[in-house]
C-alpha positions in Angstrom: 10.3 8.9 -17.0 7.4 7.6 -19.3 9.1 4.5 -20.4 8.7 3.0 -16.9 4.8 3.3 -17.0 2.7 0.9 -18.1 -0.5 1.8 -19.0 -1.2 6.0 -18.9 -3.9 8.3 -16.9 -5.1 9.6 -20.3 -6.8 6.1 -22.0 -8.4 5.7 -18.6 -12.4 5.3 -19.9 -13.2 8.3 -18.4 -16.0 8.6 -20.2 -17.7 5.0 -19.2 -17.5 6.7 -15.5 -21.1 6.3 -13.1 -20.9 8.0 -9.8 -23.7 6.3 -9.3 -21.9 2.7 -8.7 -19.8 4.9 -5.8 -20.7 4.9 -2.2 -19.2 7.2 0.4 -17.4 4.5 2.3 -15.5 3.6 -1.0 -15.1 7.0 -2.2 -12.7 8.0 1.2 -10.8 4.9 1.5 -10.1 5.9 -1.9 -9.2 9.9 -0.7 -7.4 8.4 1.3 -5.3 5.3 -0.7 -4.5 8.3 -3.7 -2.7 11.3 -0.5 -0.6 7.7 0.6 0.4 6.8 -3.1 2.0 9.8 -3.6 4.1 10.0 -1.6 6.5 7.9 -3.2 9.3 9.9 -3.6 10.7 10.9 -0.6 10.3 6.8 -0.1 12.5 6.7 -3.7 14.9 9.2 -2.4 15.2 7.3 1.7 15.9 4.0 -0.3 18.4 5.2 -2.5 20.4 6.3 0.5 19.9 3.3 1.3 21.2 1.5 -2.0 23.7 4.8 -2.6 26.1 2.4 -3.8 24.1 0.1 -6.0 22.5 2.6 -9.1 20.9 -0.5 -10.9 18.4 -0.7 -7.9 18.1 3.4 -7.3 17.6 3.1 -10.8 14.5 0.7 -11.1 13.6 2.9 -7.7 13.5 6.0 -9.2 11.5 3.9 -11.8 9.0 2.6 -8.5 7.9 5.5 -7.4 7.2 7.2 -11.0 4.6 3.7 -10.9 3.2 5.0 -7.7 2.8 9.0 -8.2 0.7 7.8 -11.8 -1.0 5.7 -9.1 -1.6 8.4 -6.8 -3.3 11.3 -9.4 -5.2 8.4 -10.8 -7.2 7.6 -8.3 -7.0 11.7 -6.6 -8.2 12.9 -10.6 -11.3 9.9 -9.7 -12.2 10.8 -6.5 -12.2 15.0 -8.6 -14.1 13.5 -10.5 -16.4 11.6 -8.2 -16.5 14.4 -5.9 -15.9 18.2 -7.0 -16.0 19.5 -3.7 -12.5 18.2 -2.8 -9.6 19.5 -3.7 -6.3 16.0 -4.3 -3.6 19.0 -3.9 -4.8 20.8 -0.4 -5.8 16.9 1.5 -2.4 16.0 -0.3 -0.5 19.4 1.7 -1.9 18.9 4.2 -1.1 14.8 4.2 2.1 15.8 4.5 1.7 18.7 6.8 0.5 16.3 9.0 3.0 12.5 8.1 6.8 12.3 7.9 8.2 8.2 8.8 11.0 9.1 11.1 12.5 6.9 8.6 13.2 9.6 6.1 13.9 12.0 9.7 17.0 9.9 9.9 20.7 11.0 9.8 21.6 10.1 5.6 24.0 7.8 6.3 22.5 5.5 8.8 21.0 3.3 6.2 17.6 1.2 6.3 15.7 1.7 9.1 15.6 -2.4 9.2 19.1 -2.6 10.0 20.3 -4.5 7.2 19.0 -4.2 2.4 17.7 -8.0 2.9 15.6 -6.9 5.5 14.7 -3.1 4.1 13.7 -6.1 1.4 12.0 -7.6 2.7 9.9 -4.9 4.2 9.1 -3.6 0.7 7.3 -6.3 -0.5 5.5 -6.2 3.2 4.6 -3.2 1.6 3.9 -4.7 -2.4 2.3 -7.5 -0.3 -0.7 -5.4 1.0 -1.2 -2.7 -2.0 -1.8 -5.8 -4.6 -4.3 -7.5 -2.5 -6.5 -4.2 -1.8 -6.0 -3.5 -5.2 -7.3 -7.0 -6.6 -10.2 -6.7 -3.0 -11.4 -3.3 -4.5 -11.3 -4.2 -8.1 -12.8 -7.4 -7.7 -15.9 -5.4 -5.9 -16.8 -2.2 -7.2 -19.4 -1.8 -10.7 -17.5 1.9 -11.1 -16.0 1.3 -13.9 -13.5 3.8 -14.2 -11.8 3.0 -11.1 -12.5 -0.5 -10.9 -10.0 -0.3 -14.0 -7.7 2.0 -12.5 -7.9 -0.9 -9.7 -6.4 -3.2 -12.5 -3.2 -1.1 -13.4 -2.9 -0.9 -10.3 -2.2 -4.6 -8.1 -0.3 -5.3 -11.2 2.5 -2.5 -11.0 2.7 -3.4 -8.1 3.0 -7.2 -8.7 6.0 -6.0 -10.5 6.9 -3.6 -7.7 6.7 -7.0 -5.2 9.0 -9.0 -7.6 11.2 -6.2 -8.1 11.8 -5.7 -4.6 12.2 -10.4 -3.8 14.2 -10.5 -7.0 16.7 -7.4 -4.5 15.7 -9.3 -1.6 17.6 -13.0 -3.5 20.5 -10.7 -4.2 20.9 -9.0 -1.1 20.7 -12.8 0.5 24.0 -14.2 -0.8 25.6 -11.0 0.6 23.9 -10.6 4.9 23.0 -13.9 4.8 19.1 -13.0 6.8 18.1 -16.7 8.0 14.0 -17.2 7.7 13.3 -16.8 11.3 14.9 -12.9 10.7 13.4 -12.7 7.4 10.3 -13.1 9.0 10.7 -10.6 12.6 10.8 -8.1 9.9 7.9 -9.2 8.0 5.4 -8.9 10.7 6.9 -6.1 12.7 6.1 -4.5 8.7 2.5 -5.2 9.2 2.3 -4.2 12.5 3.3 -1.2 11.3 -0.1 -1.0 8.8 -1.2 0.8 12.5 0.6 3.3 13.0 -0.6 6.7 11.9 0.7 6.5 7.8 -2.8 5.5 7.0 -4.3 6.6 9.0 -3.4 10.5 9.0 -4.3 9.7 5.6 -7.9 9.2 6.4 -8.2 11.8 8.2 -6.5 14.6 5.9 -8.5 13.1 3.3 -11.6 13.7 5.0 -11.4 15.4 7.0 -14.4 18.5 7.6 -11.9 21.0 9.7 -14.4 19.9 12.6 -12.5 17.2 14.9 -9.0 17.3 15.6 -7.0 14.1 14.7 -7.3 10.9 17.4 -5.0 8.2 15.6 -7.2 5.1 16.5 -10.3 6.6 15.7 -9.4 7.0 12.3 -7.7 3.7 12.2 -10.6 2.3 12.8 -12.5 4.3 10.1 -10.3 3.2 8.0 -9.8 -0.4 8.4 -13.5 -1.1 8.5 -14.5 -0.2 5.3 -10.9 -0.5 4.0 -11.2 -4.9 5.6 -14.7 -5.4 4.0 -13.9 -5.7 0.3 -11.6 -8.9 0.8 -12.8 -11.9 -0.4 -10.8 -15.2 0.6 -8.4 -15.4 -2.7 -6.4 -12.1 -1.4 -6.2 -13.3 1.4 -4.2 -16.6 0.5 -2.9 -14.5 -2.7 -1.4 -12.1 0.0 -0.7 -14.7 3.2 1.9 -16.9 0.2 3.3 -13.8 -0.7 4.9 -13.8 2.9 5.9 -17.4 2.3 7.6 -16.9 -0.5 9.4 -13.5 0.7 9.8 -14.9 3.9 11.3 -18.3 2.2 9.0 -20.4 3.1 7.4 -23.3 1.2 3.7 -21.5 0.2 1.3 -24.8 -0.6 2.0 -26.6 3.3 1.0 -27.9 5.7 1.3 -24.7 8.1 0.3 -22.3 5.1 -2.5 -23.4 5.0 -3.4 -22.7 8.2 -2.4 -19.2 8.1 -4.1 -18.7 5.4 -7.6 -20.1 7.4 -6.4 -18.3 10.6 -6.4 -14.9 8.6 -9.4 -14.5 7.0 -11.2 -16.0 10.0 -9.1 -12.9 12.1 -10.0 -10.8 9.3 -13.9 -11.6 9.3 -13.3 -11.4 13.4 -12.1 -7.6 13.7 -14.3 -6.7 10.0 -17.5 -7.2 11.8 -15.3 -5.8 15.0 -15.0 -2.5 13.3 -18.9 -2.2 11.9 -19.9 -3.7 15.9 -18.1 -0.9 17.0 -19.4 1.7 14.4 -22.9 1.2 15.2 
């Protein structure tokens, strides 16, 4: 399914790899990110069940998964080259053994756990907003050439994925009539889920040395403290604008200007709080 890929891992500038420009904190979050990205085929299976009579979207979902898996492979290979003692497949097996999303276990005929196909697409938009802003933030912050290149490619893919799910959202809105308030509720709910076990357990599975039992709160804080440090205000501003768009609101408005500033202040405050707790 190479036709779905806009870039190839083999074509990355591996000869420019510079481990001296990699901090331990950066390496830890990239290891965790590799595990989350690599699991996209399970999500594609779920999406294809939800859209079981829409072969056009099913094909797009499978193409999306191909690109997501490549993200995990690229990040995992980069991490292995920086830390040869770390094995991507071993960490991935630990992650899969310890974390299975609830909706993967649901009855195959149950449909979307969000209640409708439109709501499902709002939730997927939120995920792509998070990933596109995250990899943009890392790519703009790091000096390691290969990781910078990888993040640039991944961020571009994630922006395209957002458009895919946004376009599908608009297609189903005409049938399901999910209003702005309903979309906002789904969006806020999906954002809240970022504190569930997926990121926390990925961080644990990627970085655990076998001496400490898993604790969701501890690992989520450890992950967030490192991840938030890469963001600049421009990344938060663009994420808020994309959220507004997915929910049907107009981004260049007074509410948008207020919320983007509040979001930036809150992220800074939370980052400082987490860093203080770690110290």
